[in-house]
PAGU-336176 format. One line per 3 residues: number of its first residue (from 1); their letters; for each residue z, y, x of C-alpha. Coordinates in Angstrom, 1 decimal, decimal comma. Layout:
# PAGU-336176
NUM> a> Z Y X | ...;
END
This chain:
# PAGU-336176
1> mpa> -45,9 -56,4 -20,1 | -44,8 -55,4 -16,8 | -47,3 -53,5 -15,0;
4> tps> -48,4 -53,9 -11,3 | -49,9 -50,9 -9,5 | -52,7 -51,9 -7,2;
7> pre> -52,3 -50,2 -3,9 | -54,8 -47,4 -3,4 | -56,2 -45,5 -0,4;
10> pge> -55,0 -41,9 -0,2 | -56,6 -39,7 -2,7 | -58,2 -42,6 -4,8;
13> paf> -57,5 -42,5 -8,6 | -54,8 -45,0 -9,5 | -55,0 -47,9 -12,0;
16> vie> -52,4 -50,4 -13,2 | -53,2 -53,8 -14,2 | -50,8 -55,0 -16,5;
19> grr> -49,1 -58,2 -15,7 | -48,0 -60,2 -12,5 | -50,1 -59,1 -9,5;
22> yap> -51,3 -62,5 -7,4 | -51,5 -62,8 -4,4 | -55,2 -62,8 -2,8;
25> apy> -56,4 -66,7 -2,9 | -59,5 -68,5 -4,2 | -58,8 -69,0 -8,0;
28> apg> -60,6 -70,7 -10,8 | -62,3 -68,7 -13,5 | -60,3 -68,5 -16,7;
31> tla> -57,0 -68,1 -15,0 | -55,0 -64,8 -14,9 | -55,1 -65,1 -11,2;
34> fqy> -59,0 -64,9 -10,9 | -59,0 -62,2 -13,7 | -56,7 -60,3 -11,8;
37> wqg> -58,6 -60,2 -8,7 | -62,3 -59,7 -10,4 | -60,9 -56,7 -12,0;
40> eia> -59,3 -55,0 -9,3 | -62,4 -55,5 -6,9 | -64,8 -54,6 -9,9;
43> ler> -62,7 -51,2 -10,2 | -62,5 -50,5 -6,6 | -66,3 -50,9 -6,0;
46> air> -67,2 -48,8 -9,2 | -64,8 -45,9 -7,9 | -66,1 -46,2 -4,4;
49> vwe> -69,9 -46,2 -5,5 | -69,3 -43,3 -7,6 | -67,5 -41,2 -5,1;
52> dlf> -69,9 -42,0 -2,6 | -72,8 -40,8 -5,0 | -71,1 -37,8 -6,2;
55> drd> -70,3 -36,8 -2,5 | -67,1 -35,8 -4,0 | -63,7 -37,3 -4,4;
58> faa> -61,4 -37,4 -7,4 | -57,9 -38,3 -7,3 | -57,1 -38,6 -11,2;
61> wqg> -58,4 -39,9 -14,1 | -58,9 -37,8 -17,5 | -55,3 -36,9 -18,5;
64> gqp> -53,8 -37,0 -14,6 | -52,2 -40,6 -15,1 | -52,9 -43,8 -13,8;
67> lrv> -55,5 -45,9 -15,7 | -53,9 -48,8 -17,5 | -55,9 -52,0 -17,4;
70> rlr> -55,1 -55,1 -19,9 | -57,2 -57,9 -19,0 | -56,6 -60,1 -22,4;
73> agr> -56,1 -57,5 -25,0 | -56,8 -59,9 -28,0 | -59,6 -61,6 -29,7;
76> dln> -63,1 -60,2 -29,4 | -66,1 -60,4 -27,5 | -66,1 -56,6 -26,3;
79> afy> -63,9 -54,0 -24,2 | -63,1 -50,2 -24,6 | -62,1 -47,2 -22,7;
82> drk> -59,9 -44,7 -24,6 | -58,8 -42,1 -21,7 | -55,5 -43,9 -21,1;
85> slq> -56,8 -47,5 -20,5 | -59,6 -49,9 -20,2 | -58,9 -53,0 -22,3;
88> fff> -60,9 -56,4 -22,3 | -61,1 -58,9 -24,8 | -61,7 -62,4 -25,0;
91> drd> -63,3 -65,3 -27,5 | -64,2 -68,6 -27,6 | -68,1 -69,2 -27,7;
94> kts> -68,5 -71,4 -30,5 | -71,5 -73,5 -29,3 | -70,2 -74,4 -25,5;
97> grt> -66,9 -74,3 -26,3 | -66,0 -72,0 -23,2 | -63,9 -68,9 -23,7;
100> vya> -65,6 -65,9 -22,6 | -63,3 -63,1 -20,9 | -64,7 -59,8 -21,0;
103> ces> -62,8 -58,8 -17,6 | -64,3 -61,5 -15,9 | -67,9 -60,0 -15,9;
106> ldv> -68,4 -57,4 -13,3 | -70,9 -55,7 -15,5 | -68,6 -55,2 -18,4;
109> vth> -65,8 -54,0 -16,1 | -68,0 -51,4 -14,1 | -69,6 -50,2 -17,6;
112> eag> -65,9 -49,2 -18,9 | -65,2 -47,7 -15,7 | -68,5 -45,8 -15,9;
115> hai> -67,3 -44,2 -19,0 | -63,9 -43,3 -17,4 | -65,8 -42,0 -14,2;
118> ldv> -68,1 -39,9 -16,8 | -65,1 -38,3 -18,4 | -63,6 -36,7 -15,1;
121> yqp> -67,0 -35,3 -14,3 | -68,2 -34,3 -18,0 | -65,1 -34,1 -20,0;
124> gyw> -66,7 -32,1 -22,8 | -68,8 -35,0 -23,6 | -66,1 -37,1 -25,2;
127> ssv> -65,8 -34,9 -28,2 | -69,3 -34,3 -28,9 | -70,7 -35,6 -32,3;
130> dle> -74,2 -35,2 -30,9 | -75,5 -38,9 -31,0 | -77,7 -38,3 -27,9;
133> tas> -74,7 -37,3 -25,6 | -72,9 -40,4 -27,1 | -75,6 -42,6 -26,1;
136> fhe> -76,0 -41,1 -22,7 | -72,1 -41,8 -22,2 | -73,2 -45,5 -22,9;
139> afa> -76,3 -45,3 -20,7 | -74,2 -43,9 -17,7 | -72,0 -46,6 -18,0;
142> dcs> -74,7 -49,2 -18,0 | -76,2 -47,3 -15,0 | -72,7 -47,6 -13,3;
145> all> -73,0 -51,5 -13,9 | -76,5 -51,7 -12,4 | -75,4 -49,6 -9,3;
148> ttl> -72,4 -51,5 -8,6 | -74,3 -54,6 -9,0 | -76,6 -53,6 -6,4;
151> tda> -74,1 -53,2 -3,6 | -73,6 -56,7 -3,2 | -75,9 -57,7 -0,3;
154> svr> -76,6 -61,4 -1,6 | -77,4 -59,7 -5,3 | -79,9 -57,6 -3,4;
157> raf> -81,6 -60,3 -2,0 | -81,5 -62,5 -5,2 | -83,1 -59,4 -6,9;
160> lee> -86,0 -59,2 -4,7 | -86,7 -63,0 -5,1 | -86,2 -63,1 -9,0;
163> gag> -88,1 -59,7 -9,6 | -90,9 -61,2 -7,6 | -90,2 -58,0 -5,1;
166> agr> -91,1 -55,4 -7,4 | -88,4 -55,9 -10,0 | -90,9 -55,7 -13,1;
169> ksn> -89,6 -58,9 -14,3 | -86,3 -59,3 -16,1 | -83,6 -60,5 -13,7;
172> lvs> -80,0 -61,0 -12,6 | -79,6 -57,2 -12,0 | -81,6 -55,9 -15,5;
175> rla> -80,0 -58,2 -17,5 | -76,4 -56,8 -18,3 | -73,5 -59,0 -19,3;
178> eal> -75,2 -62,1 -19,7 | -72,1 -64,5 -20,7 | -71,0 -62,0 -23,2;
181> gra> -74,5 -61,8 -24,7 | -74,6 -65,4 -24,7 | -71,3 -65,6 -26,8;
184> ifd> -72,4 -62,7 -29,2 | -75,5 -64,8 -30,0 | -73,8 -68,2 -30,1;
187> nyg> -71,2 -66,7 -32,5 | -73,2 -64,3 -34,9 | -76,6 -65,4 -34,4;
190> pga> -80,1 -63,5 -33,6 | -79,3 -60,9 -36,2 | -76,5 -59,7 -33,7;
193> lgd> -78,6 -60,1 -30,7 | -82,3 -61,2 -30,1 | -82,1 -62,2 -26,6;
196> ptr> -79,2 -64,7 -26,0 | -79,6 -64,1 -22,0 | -78,0 -60,9 -21,9;
199> lrd> -76,0 -58,1 -23,9 | -79,0 -55,2 -22,8 | -81,5 -55,4 -20,5;
202> ann> -82,4 -52,4 -18,4 | -85,9 -53,7 -18,0 | -87,4 -52,5 -21,1;
205> sfr> -90,0 -50,3 -22,7 | -88,4 -48,3 -25,4 | -89,7 -44,9 -26,0;
208> yep> -87,8 -41,7 -26,8 | -87,5 -40,7 -30,5 | -85,2 -38,3 -32,0;
211> pes> -82,2 -40,2 -32,6 | -81,7 -38,6 -35,8 | -85,1 -39,8 -37,0;
214> lpa> -84,1 -43,5 -36,6 | -82,7 -45,8 -38,7 | -78,8 -46,2 -38,4;
217> gap> -79,3 -49,9 -37,6 | -82,2 -52,3 -36,6 | -82,6 -55,5 -34,9;
220> dsd> -82,1 -55,8 -31,5 | -85,8 -55,7 -30,4 | -86,2 -52,2 -32,1;
223> lag> -84,4 -48,8 -31,7 | -81,9 -47,4 -33,8 | -79,9 -44,2 -34,1;
226> eph> -76,7 -45,9 -32,9 | -75,6 -45,2 -29,2 | -75,5 -48,5 -27,5;
229> sfs> -79,2 -49,2 -29,0 | -80,3 -45,7 -28,2 | -78,8 -45,7 -24,7;
232> rvf> -81,6 -48,1 -23,5 | -83,9 -45,6 -23,8 | -82,4 -43,6 -20,5;
235> tga> -81,2 -46,9 -18,9 | -84,8 -48,1 -18,9 | -86,3 -44,8 -17,7;
238> fyd> -83,4 -45,1 -14,9 | -84,2 -48,6 -14,1 | -87,8 -47,7 -13,8;
241> llv> -87,0 -44,9 -11,2 | -84,9 -47,8 -9,3 | -88,2 -49,7 -9,1;
244> wll> -90,4 -47,1 -8,2 | -88,1 -46,4 -5,3 | -87,9 -49,7 -4,3;
247> are> -91,5 -50,0 -4,1 | -91,7 -47,1 -1,9 | -89,1 -48,4 0,2;
250> akr> -90,8 -51,8 0,4 | -93,5 -50,2 2,4 | -91,5 -50,0 5,5;
253> dpg> -88,8 -52,5 4,5 | -89,3 -55,2 2,1 | -85,9 -56,5 2,7;
256> eag> -82,4 -56,1 1,1 | -81,6 -53,1 2,9 | -84,4 -51,2 1,4;
259> vdr> -83,2 -52,2 -2,1 | -79,7 -50,5 -0,8 | -81,4 -47,2 -0,1;
262> arr> -83,1 -47,2 -3,2 | -80,1 -47,7 -5,2 | -78,4 -45,3 -3,3;
265> lag> -81,1 -42,6 -4,0 | -81,2 -43,3 -7,6 | -77,6 -43,0 -8,2;
268> rll> -77,2 -39,9 -6,2 | -79,9 -38,1 -8,2 | -78,0 -39,4 -11,4;
271> gra> -74,6 -38,3 -9,9 | -75,7 -34,9 -8,8 | -77,2 -34,2 -12,0;
274> vet> -74,3 -35,1 -14,0 | -71,8 -33,2 -11,6 | -74,0 -29,8 -11,9;
277> lpp> -75,2 -30,0 -15,6 | -73,2 -27,4 -17,8 | -70,5 -28,8 -20,2;
280> gea> -71,2 -29,4 -23,7 | -74,0 -31,9 -24,5 | -76,3 -34,0 -22,5;
283> ryr> -79,7 -34,5 -23,6 | -82,1 -37,2 -21,8 | -85,0 -34,8 -20,7;
286> ava> -82,6 -32,1 -19,6 | -80,7 -34,7 -17,3 | -84,1 -35,9 -15,9;
289> frm> -85,2 -32,4 -15,4 | -81,8 -31,9 -13,4 | -82,5 -34,9 -11,3;
292> rei> -86,1 -33,5 -10,4 | -84,6 -30,3 -9,5 | -81,6 -31,8 -7,3;
295> dqs> -84,5 -33,9 -5,8 | -86,5 -31,2 -5,0 | -83,4 -28,9 -3,3;
298> eeg> -81,5 -31,7 -1,7 | -83,8 -34,4 -1,3 | -87,1 -33,0 0,0;
301> gva> -88,8 -34,1 -3,5 | -89,3 -37,6 -2,1 | -88,5 -39,0 -6,0;
304> sig> -89,9 -36,2 -7,9 | -93,0 -38,0 -8,9 | -91,1 -41,2 -9,8;
307> iee> -88,7 -39,2 -12,1 | -91,8 -38,0 -13,7 | -93,4 -41,5 -14,1;
310> afr> -90,3 -43,1 -15,1 | -89,5 -40,9 -17,9 | -93,0 -40,6 -19,2;
313> qhg> -93,0 -44,0 -19,6 | -90,2 -43,9 -22,0 | -91,8 -41,1 -24,0;
316> mal> -90,1 -38,1 -22,0 | -92,3 -36,1 -20,5 | -91,2 -33,2 -17,9;
319> pal> -92,9 -30,3 -17,5 | -95,4 -30,1 -14,2 | -94,3 -29,1 -11,0;
322> aar> -95,5 -25,8 -9,4 | -98,1 -26,9 -6,6 | -95,3 -26,3 -3,9;
325> grr> -93,3 -28,9 -5,6 | -95,7 -31,5 -5,7 | -96,4 -31,1 -2,1;
328> gar> -92,8 -31,7 -1,3 | -92,5 -34,7 -3,9 | -95,2 -36,4 -1,5;
331> sgg> -93,8 -35,5 1,8 | -91,3 -38,2 1,7 | -89,4 -39,6 4,9;
334> rrg> -86,0 -38,5 6,6 | -87,3 -35,1 7,5 | -88,2 -33,9 4,1;
337> seq> -84,8 -35,3 3,1 | -83,2 -33,2 5,7 | -85,6 -30,1 4,9;
340> gar> -84,3 -30,3 1,3 | -80,5 -30,4 2,4 | -81,2 -27,4 4,5;
343> rgr> -82,5 -25,5 1,2 | -79,5 -26,6 -0,5 | -77,3 -24,7 1,9;
346> map> -79,1 -21,6 2,1 | -77,4 -18,5 1,3 | -76,6 -17,6 -2,3;
349> sra> -78,7 -15,3 -4,3 | -77,6 -11,8 -5,7 | -77,6 -13,4 -9,1;
352> lra> -75,4 -16,2 -8,3 | -73,0 -13,9 -6,7 | -72,9 -11,6 -9,8;
355> ldp> -71,7 -14,6 -12,0 | -69,0 -15,6 -9,6 | -65,6 -14,8 -11,7;
358> drp> -63,8 -14,4 -8,5 | -66,0 -11,3 -7,6 | -65,5 -7,7 -9,2;
361> gga> -67,2 -7,9 -12,6 | -68,1 -11,9 -12,4 | -66,1 -12,9 -15,3;
364> aal> -67,9 -10,2 -17,6 | -71,1 -11,2 -16,5 | -70,8 -14,8 -16,7;
367> naa> -69,5 -14,0 -20,3 | -72,8 -12,0 -20,9 | -74,8 -15,0 -19,7;
370> lgl> -73,0 -17,3 -22,2 | -73,6 -14,9 -24,9 | -69,9 -14,1 -25,4;
373> pgr> -67,9 -10,9 -25,6 | -67,0 -9,5 -22,2 | -63,1 -10,4 -22,7;
376> trl> -63,6 -14,0 -23,8 | -61,5 -16,1 -21,5 | -63,0 -19,4 -20,3;
379> krt> -61,2 -22,4 -19,3 | -61,2 -23,1 -15,8 | -61,3 -26,5 -14,1;
382> smp> -62,2 -27,2 -10,3 | -62,7 -30,2 -8,3 | -62,9 -30,2 -4,5;
385> grl> -65,7 -31,5 -2,5 | -65,4 -33,8 0,8 | -64,7 -32,5 4,4;
388> gsg> -65,0 -29,1 3,4 | -68,1 -29,2 1,1 | -67,4 -27,0 -1,3;
391> vre> -66,0 -27,1 -4,9 | -67,2 -27,6 -8,4 | -66,0 -25,8 -11,1;
394> qfi> -66,4 -25,5 -14,9 | -65,9 -22,7 -17,1 | -65,7 -23,5 -20,8;
397> hrd> -65,4 -21,9 -24,1 | -64,4 -24,0 -27,2 | -65,3 -23,3 -30,7;
400> wir> -64,8 -25,1 -33,9 | -67,4 -25,2 -36,7 | -66,2 -26,6 -40,4;
403> vrh> -68,3 -29,5 -41,9 | -68,0 -30,5 -45,2 | -69,3 -33,6 -46,8;
406> pal> -68,3 -35,8 -50,1 | -67,6 -38,9 -48,2 | -65,2 -37,1 -46,0;
409> rrp> -62,9 -37,1 -49,0 | -61,3 -33,8 -47,5 | -61,6 -30,7 -49,7;
412> ggv> -61,3 -28,3 -46,6 | -63,7 -30,4 -44,6 | -63,2 -31,1 -40,8;
415> lvr> -63,6 -29,0 -37,5 | -66,1 -30,5 -35,2 | -65,6 -29,3 -31,6;
418> vlc> -68,1 -27,7 -29,8 | -68,6 -26,3 -26,1 | -70,7 -23,6 -24,2;
421> gct> -70,0 -23,0 -20,5 | -71,2 -23,1 -17,0 | -70,9 -25,2 -14,1;
424> ltr> -70,7 -23,7 -10,7 | -70,8 -25,4 -7,3 | -69,4 -23,5 -4,3;
427> gps> -70,1 -24,0 -0,7 | -67,8 -24,3 2,1 | -67,7 -20,3 2,4;
430> gdv> -66,7 -20,3 -1,2 | -69,9 -18,5 -2,2 | -71,5 -19,8 -5,6;
433> eqa> -74,6 -21,8 -4,5 | -75,6 -23,3 -7,9 | -74,8 -22,6 -11,5;
436> tia> -76,3 -24,2 -14,7 | -75,2 -22,8 -18,0 | -75,0 -23,8 -21,5;
439> php> -75,1 -20,6 -23,6 | -73,6 -19,7 -27,1 | -74,5 -19,6 -30,0;
442> hpt> -73,5 -23,2 -31,1 | -75,5 -25,2 -33,2 | -75,2 -24,3 -37,1;
445> aaa> -72,6 -25,8 -39,4 | -75,9 -27,5 -41,1 | -77,1 -29,3 -38,0;
448> mtr> -73,5 -30,1 -37,1 | -73,3 -31,6 -40,9 | -76,4 -34,1 -40,0;
451> hvr> -74,8 -35,2 -36,8 | -71,4 -36,1 -38,8 | -73,4 -37,4 -41,7;
454> rwl> -75,0 -40,1 -39,0 | -71,4 -41,0 -37,8 | -70,7 -41,6 -41,7;
457> alg> -73,6 -43,7 -42,2 | -72,6 -45,8 -38,9 | -69,2 -45,9 -40,4;
460> aid> -67,8 -44,6 -37,4 | -65,1 -42,2 -38,6 | -62,0 -43,1 -39,9;
463> irr> -61,9 -40,9 -43,2 | -58,1 -41,9 -44,7 | -55,6 -39,4 -44,9;
466> dgl> -52,9 -41,5 -43,2 | -55,5 -42,9 -40,6 | -55,2 -45,8 -38,3;
469> rtt> -52,3 -45,4 -35,9 | -53,6 -47,1 -32,4 | -56,7 -47,0 -30,6;
472> kah> -56,4 -50,8 -30,8 | -56,8 -50,7 -34,9 | -59,4 -48,2 -34,6;
475> fka> -61,6 -50,6 -32,0 | -60,9 -53,4 -34,8 | -62,2 -51,3 -37,4;
478> rtp> -65,0 -50,2 -35,2 | -64,5 -46,5 -36,2 | -64,5 -44,5 -32,8;
481> frv> -63,7 -41,2 -34,6 | -60,7 -40,0 -36,4 | -59,6 -36,8 -37,9;
484> grg> -56,8 -35,4 -35,9 | -54,3 -32,8 -36,2 | -55,3 -29,6 -38,0;
487> gvl> -58,6 -31,6 -39,5 | -60,0 -31,8 -36,1 | -62,6 -34,2 -35,7;
490> erv> -61,8 -36,3 -32,5 | -62,8 -39,4 -30,6 | -60,8 -42,4 -30,2;
493> yfe> -62,7 -44,6 -27,7 | -66,0 -45,7 -26,1 | -66,8 -49,3 -26,0;
END
């Protein structure tokens, strides 16, 4: 198929929609012209939402190439991201007779875009076999859909009406991918999906349990140790935070503009947490804790109580703040936010200066903080900010842990990639203003074997020696992992 690049604003990451480029005009759903413009607009909105929330532009996707978009990749009720492309499938709803196209759903397109965007900011999450990290990838993608949907003023007004003003009822925003969910229910029955009105609902009451303690599979009404199922815990907590912020905004503005302010603050806290977390793994409590730290340092503490309540409702209690932090959390208002922003621009401490690899002795100090030998070389990546707002850098050390298991059918086992490292944020002056660290040592071989065993139980690893040759073949087989060159276990796609 020919590829038609869409024009981007300077500095925006390029994506290429396969097929003909259609002139702007009203088109009927189900046509390629409609799907072209639905896909283009949805992707542009998702990119701009996250660039705004991160307060940072990114000019390239993972790998540095334009992201290819295939609108009709074949028959299935699903979609995937594989670091090179977004691919959307379609199938007939056997009950209604209607063909359901995943690319026509804003939720599905912005979910897959969420995977790609998270992969730019935290590429180490891609290769992790930690099930909670994989689940966070899915949760972030669902949050991407929620936040992008709420950029539409008419949707915000309908959200207030359907949610009875508080968002505590299931509604058009919390219900994700309604048409896809209905088709899955109609075609595969209640065993595949318990509620035909959506694929997932962010308005849920699922509570955290260690994912390794959960069954590999469970009915839709229960929690399972599978990424899409377990992702609902974090998504539910994030949605509850959004509702808490909405209730706070409603006291001064009960209209849709208040919904947008709540959306933007919730999204910014999540985005800034993701941006500043260390590389490696994403654990729900650690993300929530970082969101609260960002709120305290940059937003004046206006959302800290909401963060604590939302995550506690989903079984993830955070340590109590000191009394000073509590007062900040209650101060609220524009003034509190401005004070928090000023605190975030304070001069760096001596400890942060000491960890700066660009200063004499900084590289050795950083290695010591990570628990690595002083001469260890770390991979360095950087991402510039906006309008001179500084640079975000990651310094990463990779190791491989050998895992053996009879089901792998490999005498030498497989090598699992694990990371440690540091994320630094530099201010406009070049000084280090923030640092978060994920130190060595890595998990033990026994712990890593437990992770791999869970993926084997899910049937998620292609264990054949010759292997499947294309991402689409892995997608059809539902094996997001394969054993690559040198026996390294590697991820192929997120769906």
